[in-house]
Each structure stands twice: as structure tokens, then as C-alpha cells.
C-alpha positions as a Markdown table, in Angstrom:
| # | Residue | x | y | z |
|---|---|---|---|---|
| 1 | Met | -42.8 | -28.5 | -93.0 |
| 2 | Pro | -44.1 | -30.8 | -90.1 |
| 3 | Gln | -47.3 | -29.6 | -88.4 |
| 4 | Leu | -47.5 | -29.3 | -84.6 |
| 5 | Asp | -50.1 | -31.2 | -82.8 |
| 6 | Pro | -52.8 | -28.6 | -82.1 |
| 7 | Asp | -52.8 | -29.7 | -78.4 |
| 8 | Leu | -49.1 | -29.0 | -78.1 |
| 9 | Thr | -49.6 | -25.3 | -79.1 |
| 10 | Trp | -51.6 | -24.7 | -76.0 |
| 11 | Leu | -50.0 | -24.3 | -72.5 |
| 12 | Lys | -51.5 | -24.4 | -69.0 |
| 13 | Pro | -51.2 | -21.3 | -66.9 |
| 14 | Gly | -48.5 | -22.8 | -64.7 |
| 15 | Gln | -46.4 | -23.7 | -67.7 |
| 16 | Val | -46.7 | -20.2 | -69.2 |
| 17 | Ala | -46.0 | -18.6 | -65.8 |
| 18 | Glu | -42.9 | -20.7 | -65.3 |
| 19 | Arg | -41.5 | -20.2 | -68.7 |
| 20 | Ala | -42.2 | -16.4 | -68.7 |
| 21 | Gly | -41.0 | -15.8 | -65.2 |
| 22 | Val | -44.2 | -14.3 | -63.9 |
| 23 | Ala | -46.9 | -15.4 | -61.4 |
| 24 | Val | -50.1 | -17.1 | -62.6 |
| 25 | Ser | -51.8 | -14.0 | -61.0 |
| 26 | Ala | -49.9 | -11.8 | -63.4 |
| 27 | Leu | -51.4 | -13.8 | -66.3 |
| 28 | His | -54.9 | -13.3 | -65.0 |
| 29 | Tyr | -54.2 | -9.6 | -64.6 |
| 30 | Tyr | -52.8 | -9.2 | -68.1 |
| 31 | Glu | -55.8 | -11.1 | -69.4 |
| 32 | Ser | -58.2 | -8.9 | -67.5 |
| 33 | Leu | -56.6 | -5.9 | -69.2 |
| 34 | Gly | -56.9 | -7.6 | -72.6 |
| 35 | Leu | -53.2 | -7.8 | -73.1 |
| 36 | Ile | -53.3 | -11.7 | -73.5 |
| 37 | Arg | -56.0 | -14.1 | -74.3 |
| 38 | Ser | -56.8 | -17.7 | -73.3 |
| 39 | Arg | -59.3 | -20.3 | -74.2 |
| 40 | Arg | -61.3 | -22.5 | -71.8 |
| 41 | Thr | -61.1 | -26.3 | -71.9 |
| 42 | Thr | -64.2 | -28.5 | -71.5 |
| 43 | Gly | -63.3 | -28.6 | -67.8 |
| 44 | Asn | -63.3 | -24.7 | -67.8 |
| 45 | Arg | -59.6 | -24.4 | -67.3 |
| 46 | Arg | -57.5 | -21.7 | -69.0 |
| 47 | Glu | -55.0 | -22.5 | -71.7 |
| 48 | Tyr | -52.8 | -20.0 | -73.5 |
| 49 | Arg | -51.4 | -20.2 | -77.0 |
| 50 | Arg | -47.7 | -20.8 | -77.1 |
| 51 | Asp | -47.1 | -17.4 | -78.7 |
| 52 | Thr | -48.4 | -15.8 | -75.5 |
| 53 | Leu | -44.8 | -16.3 | -74.2 |
| 54 | Arg | -43.6 | -13.8 | -76.8 |
| 55 | Val | -46.4 | -11.3 | -75.9 |
| 56 | Ile | -45.5 | -11.6 | -72.2 |
| 57 | Ala | -41.8 | -11.0 | -73.0 |
| 58 | Phe | -42.8 | -7.9 | -74.9 |
| 59 | Ile | -45.0 | -6.6 | -72.0 |
| 60 | Arg | -42.3 | -7.2 | -69.5 |
| 61 | Thr | -39.6 | -5.5 | -71.6 |
| 62 | Ala | -41.8 | -2.6 | -72.4 |
| 63 | Gln | -42.6 | -2.1 | -68.7 |
| 64 | Arg | -38.9 | -2.2 | -67.8 |
| 65 | Leu | -38.4 | 0.6 | -70.3 |
| 66 | Gly | -41.1 | 2.6 | -68.5 |
| 67 | Val | -43.9 | 2.2 | -71.1 |
| 68 | Ser | -47.3 | 2.2 | -69.5 |
| 69 | Leu | -49.7 | -0.7 | -69.7 |
| 70 | Arg | -52.1 | 1.6 | -71.6 |
| 71 | Arg | -49.5 | 2.2 | -74.3 |
| 72 | Ile | -48.6 | -1.5 | -74.4 |
| 73 | Ser | -52.3 | -2.3 | -74.8 |
| 74 | Glu | -52.5 | 0.1 | -77.7 |
| 75 | Ala | -49.5 | -1.5 | -79.4 |
| 76 | Leu | -50.8 | -5.0 | -78.9 |
| 77 | Asp | -54.2 | -4.0 | -80.3 |
| 78 | Gln | -52.3 | -3.6 | -83.6 |
| 79 | Leu | -51.3 | -7.2 | -83.8 |
| 80 | Pro | -53.4 | -9.7 | -85.8 |
| 81 | Arg | -56.2 | -11.3 | -83.7 |
| 82 | Glu | -55.9 | -14.5 | -85.6 |
| 83 | Gly | -52.7 | -16.2 | -86.6 |
| 84 | Leu | -49.2 | -15.5 | -85.3 |
| 85 | Pro | -47.7 | -12.0 | -85.3 |
| 86 | Thr | -44.8 | -11.7 | -87.7 |
| 87 | Lys | -41.4 | -10.2 | -87.1 |
| 88 | Arg | -42.6 | -7.3 | -89.3 |
| 89 | Asp | -45.6 | -6.8 | -86.9 |
| 90 | Trp | -43.3 | -6.6 | -84.0 |
| 91 | Ala | -40.9 | -4.3 | -85.8 |
| 92 | Arg | -43.7 | -1.9 | -86.7 |
| 93 | Ile | -44.7 | -1.5 | -83.0 |
| 94 | Ser | -41.1 | -0.9 | -82.0 |
| 95 | Arg | -40.7 | 1.8 | -84.6 |
| 96 | Gln | -43.7 | 3.6 | -83.1 |
| 97 | Trp | -42.0 | 4.0 | -79.8 |
| 98 | Tyr | -38.6 | 5.0 | -81.1 |
| 99 | Asp | -39.1 | 8.8 | -80.7 |
| 100 | Glu | -40.7 | 8.4 | -77.2 |
| 101 | Leu | -38.0 | 6.1 | -76.0 |
| 102 | Ser | -35.3 | 8.4 | -77.4 |
| 103 | Glu | -36.8 | 11.4 | -75.5 |
| 104 | Arg | -36.9 | 9.4 | -72.3 |
| 105 | Ile | -33.3 | 8.4 | -72.7 |
| 106 | Glu | -32.3 | 12.0 | -73.1 |
| 107 | Glu | -34.2 | 13.0 | -70.0 |
| 108 | Leu | -32.7 | 10.2 | -68.0 |
| 109 | Thr | -29.2 | 11.0 | -69.2 |
| 110 | Ala | -29.7 | 14.6 | -68.1 |
| 111 | Leu | -31.0 | 13.5 | -64.7 |
| 112 | Arg | -28.1 | 11.1 | -64.3 |
| 113 | Asp | -25.6 | 13.8 | -65.2 |
| 114 | Arg | -27.1 | 16.3 | -62.7 |
| 115 | Phe | -28.4 | 13.9 | -60.1 |
| 116 | Ser | -25.9 | 14.5 | -57.4 |
| 117 | Thr | -26.1 | 18.3 | -57.8 |
| 118 | Cys | -29.9 | 18.1 | -57.9 |
| 119 | Ile | -30.1 | 16.0 | -54.7 |
| 120 | Gly | -27.6 | 18.2 | -52.9 |
| 121 | Cys | -29.0 | 21.5 | -54.0 |
| 122 | Gly | -31.4 | 21.8 | -51.1 |
| 123 | Cys | -33.7 | 24.1 | -52.9 |
| 124 | Leu | -36.8 | 22.1 | -52.5 |
| 125 | Ser | -38.4 | 24.3 | -55.0 |
| 126 | Leu | -41.4 | 23.0 | -56.7 |
| 127 | Thr | -41.5 | 25.9 | -59.1 |
| 128 | Ala | -37.9 | 25.6 | -60.2 |
| 129 | Cys | -37.2 | 21.8 | -60.2 |
| 130 | Pro | -37.4 | 20.4 | -63.7 |
| 131 | Tyr | -37.9 | 16.9 | -62.3 |
| 132 | Ser | -40.7 | 17.2 | -59.7 |
| 133 | Asn | -42.6 | 20.0 | -61.4 |
| 134 | Pro | -41.6 | 20.7 | -65.1 |
| 135 | Asp | -42.7 | 24.1 | -66.3 |
| 136 | Asp | -44.4 | 24.7 | -62.9 |
| 137 | Val | -47.6 | 22.8 | -64.0 |
| 138 | Leu | -48.6 | 22.5 | -60.4 |
| 139 | Gly | -48.6 | 26.3 | -60.0 |
| 140 | Leu | -51.4 | 26.5 | -62.5 |
| 141 | Glu | -53.6 | 24.8 | -59.8 |
| 142 | Gly | -53.1 | 27.7 | -57.3 |
| 143 | Ala | -50.9 | 28.4 | -54.3 |
| 144 | Gly | -49.9 | 25.8 | -51.8 |
| 145 | Ala | -48.9 | 22.2 | -51.7 |
| 146 | Arg | -50.4 | 20.1 | -54.4 |
| 147 | Arg | -48.7 | 16.7 | -54.0 |
| 148 | Phe | -48.0 | 16.5 | -50.3 |
| 149 | Pro | -50.9 | 16.5 | -47.9 |
């Protein structure tokens, strides 16, 4: 199998941003959170490994599914620090989220099926609304408005 030139496996921030469809500032933000890593050249410029593109695709897809950056970080922490993550590594992470995503799908399906009734109900009840205050958790904090000043 032919070896890649080591210099070809590293990309400049602009290249990564363009290929991943994100702003360079997003790369810096992801890096500040520890979601991606870069190295510094002798000229103190950032470079990202080519596989960072896959990590960014994972981050963006997970965010679209409503997964928090904290949960994404926890998942990425399970990937090998050295070497490339394998298909098995990515599958293991996906399996961990299966139940959570299934539950979210059920909740969104219920909301979709009752949305027009819910919006039109006019109750404005923070104690009864299963969407704005499930199980009246805000009521545990005492009487009065809790979310709205």
C-alpha cells in the first residue's frame, strides 16, 4: 500500500474550513473545547490532520440531532488519541447514543402530532404543559414566574 507524504496529511485551517463547511472561527472554538486538535508549524501556524474533517462532520451531525457539545466531547474522548479512529470506534460511539436519540425521536413525534392543538390550546399553563414544564419542575422552586422576568 502506498504511503502518503506526511506533509499531505496536514491541512491549513482555511482548507479544513472550506472542506468541512464551517468558518475558521468554528475550528478555533472546537479546538478551545478540546473537540479537535492542531499542531503548530515552525512559523506558529495551525495545521489540522486530515481526519479532523471526519471529526467535524461527526460534531456537526450530532449537533443537528440535538446532542450537546458536552456529550459530543465525552464521545470524542473515547477515540484513540494517536492514530486514526476506526469504523468500529465510530460505531461504538453511535451505539451509546441509540437510546437517547430514540427517546428524543419519540418526544418530537408526540410534539409534532399534538403541536397544532398545543399551540392553539391557549392554556398558558406552566404547571400542565408537558413541553415548557414537564412534571412541574419549576413549581418546586416556589410560586411565581421562573423563566420570564
